Each structure stands twice: as structure tokens, then as C-alpha cells.
KEFI-877041 format. One record per residue: residue in three letters; y, z, x of N, C-alpha, C, CB in turn. Coordinates in steps of 0.2 Angstrom, whole numbers, plus 2048, in hexadecimal, padded with zeros to 3 digits. Each point is the difference from the previous one (the first is absolute). Glycine has a CB too. Layout:
REM residues N
ALAYZXYZXYZXYZX/...
REM end
This chain:
REM residues 322
META4DAFABCE8018047FA8088028017F48047FF/ILE80E7FE7FB8078037FF8008078028037F87F7/THR80280B80D8008068028078037FF7F87FE809/ILE8088097F78078037FF8057FF8057FA8097FA/ASP8037F680D8047FE8058037F97FF7F9808808/ALA8037F47F68027F97FF8068007FA7F57FB804/ILE80A8087F78058017FB8068038027F78017F8/ASN80980480C8068038038047FC8057FA80B7FF/HIS8027F18058037FB8048047FB7FC7F7802809/ALA8057FB7F28047FB7FC8068037FC7F57FB7FE/ALA80A80B8008068037FC8068018057F88067F8/THR8067FC80E8068018058037FA8027FA80A804/TRP8027F17FD8037F98028047FD7FA7F67FE808/LEU8088037F28047FE7FA8068047FE7F57FB7FC/ARG80C80B8078058047FD8077FD8007F9809805/LYS8087F38008077FD8008007F97FE803808809/ARG7F77F67F58007F97FE7FF7FF7F87FB7FD80C/VAL8038087F18008007F88048057FE7F47FB800/ASP80D8057F98038067FD7FB8057FE8097F87FB/HIS7F980E8067FD8067FD8028017F97FF80680B/THR7FD7F77F08028007F97FF8077FD7FD7F4800/PRO80780D7FA8008077FD7F98017FD80C7FF7FF/LEU7F28078007FB8037FC8038047FB7F8800809/VAL8087FE7F18048037FA7FB8037FB80A7F8802/TYR7F980D7FB7FC8037FA8027FC7FA80080C805/SER7FB7F27F78017FD7FA7FF8047FA7FC7F6806/SER80A80C7F78008057FA7FD7FC7FA80A806805/ALA7F77F47FB7FE7FC7FA7F87FF80080B7FA7FF/LEU7F38048077F97FF8017FC8078008027F5806/SER8018107FC7FD8068007FF8037F980580280C/THR8007FD7F08008027F97FA7FD7FD80C802800/HIS7F47F78017FB7FC7FC7F98028038087F77FF/ALA7F780A8077F98018037FE8078008027F6807/GLU80380F7F77FF8078007FD8028077FE8007F4/ALA8057FE8117FF8018078067FF8057F37FE7FE/PRO80E8058078067FF8057FF7F980480280D800/ILE8017EE7FE7FF7F98038067FF8047FA7FC7F6/TRP8048028108057FE8067FF7F880180180C805/LEU8047F17FC8007F98018037FE8078017FE7F4/LYS7FB7FF8108027FD8078037FA7FE7F8806807/MET80F7F97FA8047FA7FE8007FA8058078087F9/ASP7F37F68098007FB8058017F97FE7F8807806/HIS8097F87F38037FA7FE8077FF8027F88017F6/LEU80B80480D8078008028007FE8088048087F8/GLN7F67F780B7FF7FE8078037F98017F6807801/ARG80D7F88058027F98027FA7FB7FF808805808/THR7FA7F57F67FB7FB7FD7FE8027F97FD7FD80C/GLY8048097F17FE8017F97F98028008097F87FC/SER7F480A8097F98038007FE8038067FD7F67F9/PHE7FE80F8067FE8048067FC7FB8057FF80A7F9/LYS8007F08067FB7FC8048047FE8067FA7FC7F7/VAL80D80580A8037FE8067FE80580580A7FB7FA/ARG7F480B8057FE8058047FA7FE8058048097F8/GLY7F77F58047FA7FD8048017FA8047F98057F7/ALA80B7F68068017FA8038048018078017FB7F4/LEU80480980C8048028067FB80380580B8017F9/TYR7F28048057FB8038057FB7FC80280280B7FA/ALA7FB7F18027FA7FC8028027FB8057FB8017F5/LEU80B7FC80A8037FB8058028038068047F97F7/SER7FE80D8098038038067FA8028058098057F9/GLN7F17FC8047FA8018047FC7FA8037FF80A7F9/MET8047F08057FD7FA8038027FF8077FF7FB7F5/PRO7FD80280F8027FE8078057FB8007F5802804/GLY80F7FE8018067FB8007FE7F97FF806808807/ALA7F47F67FC7FE7F98007FE7FE7F87FC80180C/GLN8018037F17FF7FF7F98068007FC7F5806801/ARG8107FE8008068007FC8047F980180080D801/ARG7FF7F18058047F98027FD7FB7FC80380480B/ARG7F67FC7F47FD7FA7FC8018017F97F7800808/GLY80B8067F68018017F87FA8027FD8097F8800/VAL7F780A7FA7FA8027FC8007FD7F980180B806/VAL7F97F57F77FE7FE7FA7FE8067FB7FD7F4805/THR80580B7F57FE8067FC8007FD7F9805809806/CYS7F87FB7F57FF7FE7F98038067FC7F67F9802/SER80D8057F88048057FD8017FE7F880580480B/ALA7FA8017F18027FF7F98088017FF7F58057FD/GLY80E7FD8098078008008048058047FF7FC7F5/ASN7FF80B80A8048058047FE8008078018077F5/HIS7F87F980D7FE7FF8078047FA8037F58067FD/GLY80B7F58008037FA8038078018017F87F97FA/LYS80C80A8018078018018018058068027FE7F4/GLY7FA80780C8008058067FF7FC8077FC80A7F8/MET7FF7F28087FE7FC8068067FC8027F48017FD/ALA80F7FB7FE8067FC8018058048037FD7F97F7/TYR80580D8068058048037FE8028078038047F5/ALA7F77FF80C7FE8028078007FB8057F98087FB/ALA8057F28038007FA8058077FE8027F57FC7FB/GLN8108048008077FF8018038058058017FB7F4/GLN7FD80B80B8038058047FD7FF8088018087F6/MET7F97F680A7FD7FF8078007F98027F88097FD/LYS80C7F38008017F98027FA7FC80180B804805/MET7F07FC7F77FA7FD8007FE7FC7FA7FC809808/PRO8007F27F97FE7FC7FA7FB8037FC8037F6806/VAL7FD8097F37FB8027FC7FF7FB7FA80380C803/ARG7F67F37FC7FE7FB7FB7FD8057FA7FE7F6808/ILE8048097F27FE8047FB7FD7FC7FA808809803/TYR7F17F87FC7FD7FD7FA8008047FA7F97FA809/VAL8098037F28018047F97FC7FC7FB80B805803/PRO7F27FF7F87FD7FD7FA8057FC7FC7F8809800/GLN8057F27FC8047FC7FC8048057FB7F87F6801/SER80680F7FD8038057FB8058058037F57FF7F9/VAL80D80080D8048058038078017FC7FB7FC80C/ASP80780A7F48068017FC8067FC8047FC80C7FC/GLU8087F18008057FC8038068048047FE7F87F6/ALA80380E8088058048047FD8018078048057F5/LYS7F67FD80B7FC8018068007FA8057F98097FB/TYR8057F18028007FA8038077FE8037F77FC7F9/ALA80E8058038077FE8028028058068037FC7F5/GLY7FB80A80A8028058067FD7FF8068018087F7/MET7F97F58097FC7FE8078047FA8037F58057FC/ILE80D7F68008037FB8028078018037FA7F97F7/ALA80A80C8068068028028008038068038017F5/LEU7F880380D7FF8038077FD7FC8057FE80A7FA/GLY8027EF8057FE7FB8057F97FF80180A804805/ALA7F17FE7F77F97FF8017FE7F97FE7FE80D7FE/THR7FD7F18057FD7FA7FD7FB8027FB8017FA80B/VAL8008047EE7FC8037FB7FC7FA7FD8088097FD/ILE7F27F78027FB7FB7FE7FD8037F97FE7FB80C/ARG8058027EE7FD8017FA7FA7FC7FF80B8037FB/THR7EF8008047FA7FD8007FE7FE7F97FC80680A/ASP7FF7F67F57FE7FE7F97FB8057FD8017F5803/PHE7FE8118007FB8057FE8048057FB7F97FF80B/PRO8048037F08038047FB8008078027FE7F97F7/GLY7FD80980D7FF8078028018028077F88007F7/TYR80880680B8018028077FA7FF8058078097FB/ASP7F37F88037FA8008047FF7F98037FB8097FA/ALA8057F28028007F98028057FE8047FA7FD7F6/THR80C8058098067FF8047FF8038078087FF7F6/GLU7F680780A7FF8038077FB7FC80480380B7FB/ALA7F77F38027FB7FC8038037FA8037F78047F8/TRP80D7F88058037FA8028058028067FF7FB7F4/ALA80580B80B8058028057FC8018078088057F7/ARG7F27FF8087FC8018067FE7FA8047FC80B7FB/THR8027F08017FE7FA8038057FC8037F87FF7F7/GLU80E8018068067FD8038028048078047FC7F4/ALA7FC80B80C8018038067FC7FE80680480A7F8/ALA7F57F68067FB7FD8058027F98037F78087FB/ARG80B7F48008017F98028078008047FA7FC7F6/LEU80B8088098068008048008048068057FE7F5/ASP7F580680C7FF8058058068058007FA7F7807/MET80780C7F38058057FF7FC8067FD80A7F87FF/PRO7F880E8037FD8067FE8028017F880180580B/PHE7FA7FE7F28018017F88018077FF7F87F67FD/VAL80D80C7FF8018077FF7FF8027F9809800809/SER7F28047F57FE8017F98058057FD7F47FF803/ALA80D8007F78058047FC7FD8077FF8047F67FA/PHE7F580B8077FE8077FF7FA8028048037FE7F5/ASP7F97FD80E7FA8018038018018087F97FA7F7/ASP80C80A80B8028008078028088018047F3800/TRP7FA8108058028078028078018017F5801805/ASP80F7FA7FE8078018018048007FA7FE7FB80B/ILE8008007F08037FF7FA7FF8077FC7FE7F3800/MET7FC8108007FF8067FC8048068037F47FC7FE/ALA80C8048098048068038087FF7FE7F7801809/GLY80B7F97F78077FE7FF8028017F98007F9809/ASN7FC8057F28018007F97FF8077FD7FD7F47FF/GLY7FD80D7FF7FF8067FD8018068057F87FA7F8/GLY80680580E8008068058088028007F67FC806/SER80E8007FC8078028018038037F98027F7809/LEU7FC8067F18028037FA7FE8078007FF7F57FA/GLY7FB80D8087FD8067FF8048058057F57FB7FE/VAL80D8038088048048048068027FD7FB7FB80A/GLU8098007F38068027FC7FF8057FA8047F4804/ILE7F780B7F97FE8047FA7FF8078027FB7F77FA/VAL80180A80B7FF8078038078038037F47FD803/THR8107FF7FF8068038038058027FA7FF7F8809/ASP8008057F18048027FA7FE8057FB8047F4802/ILE7F580D7FE7FD8057FB7FB8048048027F87F7/ASP7FE80E8077FB8058037F98007FD80A807801/ASP7F57F67FA7F98007FD7FF7FA7FB80080D801/VAL7FA7F08007FE7FB7FB7F98027FD8077F7806/GLY7F98097F47F98017FD7FC7FA7FE80580B7FC/THR7FF7F08017FD7FA7FE8047FA8037FB8067F6/LEU8017F580C8047FA8027FD7FA7FC80180480C/LEU8037F97F17FE7FA7FC8027FA8048028057F5/VAL7FA7F680D8017FB8047FD7F97FD80080880A/SER8047F37F67FE7FA7FE7FB7FC80580A7FF7F9/VAL7F17FE8057FC7FC8057FF7F97FE7FA80B802/GLY8087F18037FE7F97FF7FB7FE80680C7FD7FB/GLY7F780180B7FB7FF8057FE8078048067F5801/GLY7FE8107FD7FE8078038048028067F57FE7FA/GLY80E7FE8098038038078058057FF7FE7F5805/TYR80780A7F78058057FF7FD8077FD8087F77FE/GLY7F48087FD7FC8067FD7FC8048058007FA7F5/ALA7FD8028107FC8038058048048057F77F77FE/GLY80E8068048048048058048067FD8027F5805/LEU80080A7F58048067FC7FB8067FF8087F87FB/ALA7F28068027FB8057FE7FE8048067FD7F97F5/PHE8018038107FD8038068058058037FA7F6802/TYR80D8087FE8048058038028067FC8057F6806/LEU7FC8097F48018067FB7FA8047FF8097F97FA/LYS7F18048067FA8058007FF8048067FB7F77F8/ALA80780680E8008048068058068007FC7F6806/CYS80A8097F78058057FF7FF8057FB8087F8804/PHE7F58067F67FE8047FA7F97FF7FF80C7FF7FB/PRO7EF8058087F97FF7FF7FE8007F97FF80580B/ASN8047FF7F07FE8007F98037FB7FC7FE80C802/LEU8057EF8018037FB7FC7FB7FC7FC8097FF809/HIS7F97FF7F17FC7FC7FB8037F98007FD80A7F9/VAL8007F18098027F98017FE7FC7FA80080180D/VAL8047FC7EF7FF7FC7FB8027F98018018097F8/ALA7FA7F28098017F98018017FD7FA7FA80080A/VAL80B7FB7F58027FD7FA7FF7F880180880A7FC/GLN7F47F38007FF7F98018017FC7F97F8802809/HIS80A7F87F78007FC7FA7F97FF7FE80A7F9804/GLU7F58087F57F98007FD7FD7F98018048087F8/GLY8007F38097FD7F98017FE7FE8078077FD7F7/CYS7FA80880E7FF7FF8077FD8078038097F6801/PRO7F280D7FD7FE8068027FC8008068008047F4/ALA8027F98117FC8008077FE8068038067F6802/LEU7FF80F7FD7FE8078037FA8037FD80C801804/ALA7F57FF7F57FA8047FC7FA7FC8018088047F8/GLN7F87F68097FA7FC8017FD8018078047F77F7/SER80180980E7FE8018067FC80780180A7F9804/LEU7F980C7F97FE8078007F98007FD80B805800/ALA7F47F87FB7F97FF7FD7FB7FD8048068007F5/ARG7FC7FB80E7FC7FC8057FE8038068047F67FA/GLY80180E8098008038068027FB8067F78077FC/GLU80D7F48028037FB8058067FD7FD7F47FE806/ALA8108007FE8067FD7FE7FF7F97FD806806809/ILE7FD7F97F17FF7FA7FC8077FC8027F98047F6/THR8067F780F8067FD8038037FA7FC7FC80480B/ALA8017FA7F08037FB7FC7FE8017F87FE7F880A/MET8078067F28008017F98027FA7FD80280C801/PRO7FC7F27F98027FB7FC8088007FF7F57FF7FA/ALA80E7FB8078088007FF8028037F98007F6808/LEU80580E7F88028037FA8077FE7FF7F980A802/GLU8097F47F88077FE7FE8038077FE7FD7F47FC/THR80880E8078038067FF8078008037F5806800/VAL8107FE7FD8068018038008058068057FD7F4/ALA7F680680C7FF8058067FC7FD80680180A7F7/GLY8027F180C7FC7FC8057FE8048068067F67FC/GLY7FD8108057FE8048067FA8037FF80C802802/LEU7F17FE7F87FA8047FE7FA7FB8008068097FA/GLU7FB7F08077FB7FB7FF7FC7FF8068077FB7F7/GLY7F38048097FC7FE8067FB8068028097F9803/GLY7F38068027FB8048028038068047F87F77FF/LEU80380D8038028068047FE7FF8087FE8077F6/GLY8067FB80E7FF7FF8077FA80580380C7FD801/VAL7F18008047FA8048038038068037F97F6802/ARG80C80A8028028068038038057FB8037F980A/PRO8018057F28038057FB7FA8037FC80B7FA7FF/PHE7F08038007FA8037FC7FD8068047FE7F57FA/THR80280A80C7FD8058048048078007FB7F7807/VAL80B8087F78048067FF8008027F98087FC80A/LEU7F98007F28018017F97FA8047FD8087F67FF/ARG7F28078037FA8037FD7FF8088027FB7F5801/GLU80880D8048008078028068047FD7FA7FD80A/ALA80C7FF7F58068047FE8018007F88057FC80B/VAL7F97FF7F18017FF7F97FB8057FC8057F4802/ASP7FE8107FA7FC8047FB7FF7FD7F980580A806/THR8007F27F87FF7FD7F98037F980080180C7FB/VAL7FC7F08028037F97FF8017FF7F87FA7FB80B/VAL80C8037F48027FE7F98037F97FF80280C7FE/HIS7FD7F17FC8037F97FF8058007FB7F57FB804/VAL8108007FD8057FF7FB8007F97FE807809804/SER7FB7F57F68007F97FD8077FD8027F88047F7/GLU8087F58088067FD8008058027FC7FA7F6803/ALA80580C7F78048027FB8038078027FA7FA7F7/GLU80280A80C8028078028057FF8067F58057FC/ILE8097F78088057FF8068077FD7FE7F67FD807/LYS80A7FE7F48067FE7FE8048057FC7FB7F57FF/ALA8028107FD8038057FD8038058057F87FF7F6/ALA80480280F8038058058067FD8047F5804802/VAL80C7F57FF8067FD8028068027FB7F97F7806/ARG8058087F48068017FB8018078007FC7F67F9/TRP80080F8078018078008048028057F58027FA/LEU80A7FC80C8048028068077FD7FF7F6800808/LEU80B7FA7F68077FE7FE8038047FB7FD7F5803/ALA80080C7F88038047FA8018078017FB7F77F9/GLU80080C80A8008088008028028077F78007F7/HIS8087FC80E8028028078057FC8037F4804801/GLN80F7F77FC8057FC8037FE7FD8078088067F9/THR7F17F88077FE7FE8077FC7F97FF7FF80C804/LEU8037EF8007FD7FA8007FA7FF80580B7FB7FB/VAL7EF8048037FB7FF8057FC7F97FE7FF80D802/GLU7FE7F08027FB7FB7FF7FA8027FC8057F980A/PRO7F78037F37FA8027FC7FB8048058027F77F8/SER7FD80680E7FB8038048028078027FD7F5804/ALA80980D7FC8038078017FF8047FA8087FB809/ALA7F78037F18008047FA7F98027FE80A7FA7FD/VAL7F18058077F98017FE7FE8088007FD7F5804/THR80680E8017FE8088008048037FA7FE80080C/VAL8087FE7F38048027FA7FD7FF7FA80A7FE806/ALA7F37FC7F97FC7FE7FA7FA8057FF8037F4802/ALA7FA80E8047FA8047FF8038077FD7FA7FA80A/LEU80C8087F98028077FD8037FF7F980380380C/LEU8007F87F28027FF7F97FB8007FB80A7FA805/HIS7F08037FD7FB7FF7FB7FA8058018037F4800/GLY7FE8118047FB8068007FA7FE8048058047F6/LYS7FB7F780F7FA7FE8037FE8058068037F47FD/ALA8028108057FF8048068008077FD8057F8809/LYS7F680C7F88008077FE8038048067F67FF7F9/LEU8108058058048038058008087FF8077F5801/PRO7F880F8048028078008088007FF7F5804807/ASN80D8017F68078017FE8048058057FD7FC7F4/VAL8008058128038058048037FD8067F88097FC/ARG8047F48088027FD8078037F97FF7F7806805/PRO80D7F87FF8047FA7FF7FB7FA80080A805806/VAL7F87F67F77FD7F97FF8057FB8037F98037F6/VAL8047F980F8047FB8037FD7F97FF804809809/THR8017F27F67FE7F98008067FC8037F88027F6/VAL8067F880C8057FC8048027FA7FB7FC80480B/LEU80B7FB7F48027FA7FD8017FB8068068067F6/THR7F57F580A7FF7FC8068047FA8017F58047FF/GLY80E7FA7FC8047FA8018057FE7F97F77FC808/ARG80E8007FA8047FE7FA8017F880080680B801/ASN7F67F18038017F98007FC7FD7FA80180080D/VAL8037FE7EE7FE7FD7FA8057FB7FE7F980A7FC/SER8057F08028057FB7FE8038017F97F97F8806/TYR80D8067F98038017F97FC7FE7FA80B7FF806/SER7F27FB7FB7FC7FD7FB7FA8057FE8037F4803/THR7FA80E8027FA8057FF8038067FC7F97FC80A/LEU80C8077F98038067FD8027FF7F980480480C/ARG7FF7F77F38037FF7F97FA7FF7FB80A7FA805/SER7F08037FD7FB7FF7FC7FC8077FE7FE7F5805/ILE8038108007FD8067FF8058057FC7FA7FF80B/VAL80C8007F68058057FD8007FD7F880780380B/CYS7F97F77F48017FD7FA7FA8007FB8097F9805/ALA7F18097FE7FA8007FD8008067FA7FA7FB80A/SER8038047F18008047FA7FC8068018037F77F9/SER7F880980C7FB8058017FE8008077FC8007F4/
REM end
């Protein structure tokens, strides 16, 4: 299980290896949502995403013999780029399996960092991960999950939580995006321990509601039908380990549409002069479209999780008429 001690250990180890990104008050979003909104700007993180945190920490915890053999992973993009960076820093090989639909900017970023990247014929994340796990077993190399891993959870969401608590005295509501669930589980677990009355709102793509369905069923739904979306980080099933945390930590689950996500990307550019990738705009989409009911007294915090988006995807979003 994830623990406060494990998160503090991860945060301490990462302190000099990642950037402590700013937590900023958003006047524009606060005015729109009629609540005090604070943005954790981890899209400014090295590699352009928070996922370098978990990648660095998870690889650091591996025995030396495993690191020498290298690792296998699967990624929609940001975890892979984080793993490529971490492996480069630790001088170890890494093989990254990505869906056919991977964003070209993320794909190019992994290649540039020296990783072996295998673009599969599968359109979605879940089938790609199943293939990657098979390949890891065939190659006798350890597989590192992008979300279903305690060290990944402690490094990603956990260390973000430690930084947030350092920078703000109170949090009343946390809006957190959920794909596989690892980042959300680590962040919600830590902040709820620090602020017992915290209200946690999980935000998912309406076309991939794995968390809501898992909560209804009482067990993690680990595979979902492939979804064609610009928000690739939200596509796929929920991790078993994250679900054990999220089912206790999450108070509300809301869903946003593809159109609402794209509108949030445009709004952040136009009103906030901030560029994020679509997967990072989902919580802002929930705020802009009134999906999350917020008290207007205590601070509301959400994380801008990444900025890795290809020019062609960004152009198609910005130039859309709606």
C-alpha cells in the first residue's frame, strides 16, 4: 500500500532531481468558477509533464541488477518520455511500447532522449500494454507500469502533494484527472491526509469512465474499449492498486466531453496565456462547464499536468470553430 512515509521518502529523493513548480492563483478561472482556484503548474516540469517524477523514483528503487538489464514500459506518451529521461540519467536501457495513436510530439521526445520506442498496431492503451507485458516476459526484463505501481504513485501524485502543502496553508477541494489512476491516487491520498475535510473531485473523459464504472462494480475495470481522443492520457482502464486508494479518497466523479476538453485548451490559451496538452485541460474543462459544485470559501487546487502536444494537434484545436 501507499503510505505517507513512502511519499515523503519519494519527495525527499526527488527534491534535487525535479523542479518545484509554482502554485499560482488564477484570477481568470476564479472569476469564471466563482471560487478561489489555484493551479499547480507542473506542465512546466522538465520533460513537459509530472510523469518524470514517478519515472525517476521508480527506477531509483530498482535493484542494480534489474537496472543493468533495463526496463520495459507502455505509455500514451508522457510516462514514456519521463522513463526515457530517467533511463538516460541512470544510464540504463529502456524499451517503450506506444499505441498507434501516440501524439507525435511525445513520440519524438522519447526518441530524442535515446529510448527504444516501439509503435504498435494497437489503437488503444490497454491492448498496447498487454503486448508490452508479453514482450517484457519474453525479454526477461522488468515491466514498469505507468500507474499501477506504488513507487510511481508516490513519486508522481505523492511528491506533487508534498509541494502543494509546502506552498498553501489550506485546500478545500481537489480536482484531479483520472486515466489509469496512479497520479490521482497518490495526490488525493496525501492531500486528504493533510486536509481531512478535503473534497476530492475526479474528472474523466465521458468516453472512458473507468473509475465511475469501477466504483459501481466494486472492483477495478482494468480494460476499456479503445477511444479515439486528443486526450490520450485519459484513455484506457483503471489500475488495480490505484483503485484501492481512489475508492476511499474520491468524493465525486464527473465527466467531460471531447468538445469540452478542446474548449478548455483554447480558453487557457486565450484567457490564461497558458499552453497545455488536452489531457491536462480536463479539470479546467470541468470548472468551465460547471461540472464540479464548489464551495466558494476554501481554496480549490488542480494540477496542469503536461504540455506535450504536437503542433498539428494544437492547430486543429485552436482553429476549430467550436
